[in-house]
C-alpha positions in Angstrom: 16.2 31.6 -4.6 13.5 29.2 -3.3 12.6 28.1 -6.9 16.2 27.4 -7.7 16.7 25.1 -4.7 13.4 23.4 -5.6 14.6 22.9 -9.2 18.0 21.5 -8.0 16.2 19.2 -5.5 13.9 18.0 -8.2 16.8 17.3 -10.6 18.6 15.3 -7.9 15.5 13.3 -7.3 15.1 12.5 -10.9 18.7 11.4 -11.3 18.5 9.2 -8.2 15.2 7.6 -9.2 16.5 6.9 -12.7 19.5 5.1 -11.2 17.2 2.8 -9.3 14.9 2.2 -12.3 17.8 0.8 -14.4 18.8 -1.8 -11.8 15.5 -3.6 -11.4 15.7 -7.2 -10.1 14.8 -9.8 -12.7 11.9 -11.9 -11.5 11.8 -14.4 -14.3 14.9 -16.5 -13.7 17.7 -17.6 -11.2 15.5 -17.8 -8.1 15.6 -20.6 -5.5 13.3 -20.8 -2.5 13.7 -22.9 0.7 11.6 -23.6 3.7 12.4 -24.1 7.4 10.4 -27.4 7.4 11.8 -30.1 9.7 13.8 -33.0 8.2 11.8 -35.8 6.8 12.5 -39.5 6.5 10.1 -39.8 3.5 12.1 -40.1 0.3 9.6 -37.9 -1.7 10.1 -35.1 0.8 13.9 -35.4 0.7 13.8 -35.3 -3.1 11.5 -32.2 -3.1 13.8 -30.4 -0.6 16.8 -31.2 -2.9 15.0 -30.0 -6.0 14.0 -26.7 -4.3 17.6 -26.0 -3.4 19.0 -26.9 -6.8 16.4 -25.7 -9.3 16.8 -22.1 -10.5 13.6 -20.7 -12.0 11.3 -17.7 -11.8 10.5 -16.2 -8.4 6.8 -17.2 -8.7 7.6 -20.8 -9.7 10.2 -21.2 -7.0 7.9 -19.8 -4.3 5.0 -22.1 -5.6 7.3 -25.1 -5.3 8.3 -24.1 -1.8 4.7 -23.6 -0.7 3.7 -26.9 -2.2 6.5 -28.7 -0.2 6.1 -26.7 3.0 5.0 -29.6 5.2 5.4 -28.1 8.7 7.3 -24.9 7.7 6.6 -21.5 9.1 8.9 -19.6 6.8 9.8 -19.6 3.1 13.0 -17.9 2.0 13.7 -16.9 -1.6 17.0 -15.7 -3.1 18.2 -14.7 -6.5 21.4 -16.2 -7.6 23.6 -13.8 -9.6 
């Protein structure tokens, strides 16, 4: 009886883990990142903030852009657009 319940439990685990494996998040496109940096009066900073919010690219590239334009930020937030 114990081996049957172990077998059933193992099968349920495999079914559940297979479901997660097929719905992996794509990391290569449709990501935008933003920072909580304070507003800037410098035109280059304003343009960088706008570009960050409008440019969809890989997660790594979006994060790198946000880190480069962080100024006085303490947080970078990244989201994938469906």
